[in-house]
C-alpha positions in Angstrom: 0.1 -0.1 0.0 2.8 2.4 0.8 4.5 1.7 -2.5 1.3 2.5 -4.4 0.8 5.8 -2.6 4.6 6.7 -3.1 4.3 5.8 -6.8 1.0 7.9 -7.2 2.6 11.1 -5.4 5.8 11.0 -7.6 3.6 10.6 -10.7 1.4 13.7 -9.7 4.5 15.8 -8.9 6.2 14.8 -12.1 3.4 15.3 -14.4 3.6 19.3 -14.5 7.3 19.1 -15.1 6.5 16.8 -18.2 4.0 19.1 -19.5 6.1 22.2 -19.1 8.9 20.7 -20.8 6.6 19.8 -23.9 5.2 23.4 -23.9 8.9 24.7 -24.2 9.6 22.2 -26.9 6.6 23.4 -28.8 7.6 27.2 -28.6 11.2 26.8 -29.5 10.5 25.9 -33.1 8.4 29.2 -33.6 11.0 31.5 -32.0 13.8 29.8 -34.5 11.3 30.3 -37.4 11.0 34.0 -36.7 14.7 34.5 -36.6 15.7 32.2 -39.3 14.1 34.3 -42.2 16.0 37.5 -40.9 19.4 35.7 -40.7 21.3 36.1 -43.9 24.7 34.6 -44.8 25.9 38.2 -45.6 25.5 39.5 -42.1 28.7 40.4 -40.4 30.1 38.2 -37.5 28.8 40.7 -35.1 25.3 40.7 -36.3 25.3 36.9 -36.5 26.6 36.9 -32.8 23.9 39.1 -31.5 21.2 36.8 -33.5 22.6 33.7 -32.0 22.6 35.4 -28.4 18.9 35.5 -28.6 18.6 37.6 -25.3 16.6 35.8 -22.8 14.2 34.4 -25.5 12.8 37.7 -26.5 12.2 38.5 -30.0 14.2 41.8 -31.0 12.1 44.8 -32.0 14.7 45.9 -34.4 17.5 43.8 -35.8 20.7 45.4 -37.5 21.6 44.2 -40.6 24.0 45.5 -43.4 20.9 46.6 -45.4 19.4 48.6 -42.5 22.7 50.5 -42.1 23.1 51.6 -45.6 19.4 52.5 -45.9 19.0 54.5 -42.5 22.0 56.6 -43.0 24.3 55.0 -40.4 28.1 55.1 -40.6 29.1 51.8 -42.4 32.7 50.7 -43.0 34.1 47.2 -44.1 37.3 45.4 -44.0 39.1 42.9 -46.2 39.2 40.3 -43.1 37.1 40.0 -40.2 38.6 38.8 -36.5 36.9 36.2 -34.7 34.0 37.5 -32.6 33.7 34.4 -30.5 36.8 35.2 -28.8 36.3 37.3 -25.7 39.0 39.3 -23.8 39.3 38.0 -20.2 37.6 40.3 -17.7 39.9 42.7 -15.9 41.2 41.5 -12.6 39.2 42.3 -9.3 40.6 44.3 -6.6 40.8 41.2 -4.5 43.1 39.5 -7.2 45.3 42.6 -7.6 45.7 42.8 -3.7 46.6 39.2 -3.5 49.0 39.2 -6.5 50.7 42.4 -4.9 51.0 40.8 -1.5 52.5 37.7 -3.0 55.0 39.9 -4.9 55.8 41.7 -1.6 56.4 38.6 0.2 58.6 37.0 -2.3 60.5 40.4 -2.4 60.7 40.4 1.5 62.0 36.9 1.4 64.6 37.4 -1.0 65.8 40.7 1.0 65.9 38.8 4.2 67.9 35.7 2.5 70.3 38.5 1.1 70.8 40.2 4.5 71.4 36.7 6.2 73.9 35.7 3.5 75.8 39.1 4.1 75.8 38.8 7.7 77.0 35.2 7.5 79.9 36.3 5.2 80.7 39.4 7.7 81.0 37.1 10.6 82.9 34.7 8.8 85.4 37.5 7.5 85.5 38.8 11.1 86.3 35.4 12.7 89.1 34.8 10.0 90.5 38.2 10.9 90.4 37.6 14.6 92.1 34.3 14.2 95.0 35.6 12.2 95.3 38.7 14.6 95.6 36.3 17.5 98.0 34.0 15.6 100.3 37.0 14.8 99.9 38.4 18.4 100.8 34.8 19.9 103.9 34.7 17.7 105.7 31.3 17.4 103.9 29.9 20.5 101.7 27.9 18.2 104.4 27.0 15.7 106.5 25.0 18.3 106.4 21.0 18.1 105.7 20.3 21.7 102.1 20.8 22.7 102.8 20.6 26.4 105.2 23.5 26.1 102.7 25.6 24.2 100.1 24.8 26.9 102.5 25.9 29.6 103.2 29.4 27.9 99.5 30.0 27.6 98.9 29.1 31.1 101.6 31.7 32.1 100.1 34.2 29.8 96.6 33.7 31.5 98.3 34.1 35.1 99.8 37.4 34.0 96.4 38.9 32.6 94.7 37.7 36.0 97.6 39.7 38.0 97.2 42.7 36.0 93.4 43.0 36.6 92.4 44.5 39.8 90.0 42.3 42.0 86.2 43.1 42.2 84.9 44.4 45.4 
């Protein structure tokens, strides 16, 4: 019993939709028949595109054709070749897209700048470290050039004691 009532409800709800589709199918050939005699092979691509557009299914009050322009006194020019009208230029970018693109470029620029600064600092610290090591080696003289490590360690300890004796004690 439930199946029968469900099937009947579906059929009753679908009936208006099927009738509406049939009505639309009947009206379409009439609209095409009205525009078909007006369409000619010698129309420009712009006129043909306007006719194909069929703005919201309305029939136009006035159709511009090459014959109308010549007889109504409009300005009319022709060319040897026509560009393809079907290609449409992309829409201009929205402010949100421009802002995102701009922020991405700024972020990339900031990352590059930060990387360059870090590289320069690393090079400066390496150069400073090498300079200090060379200055210390020159100040120490031949202490590190001796063959006996114990003797060089003894000399380093004596130098450290002298530095401690020179400094006044803290109070």
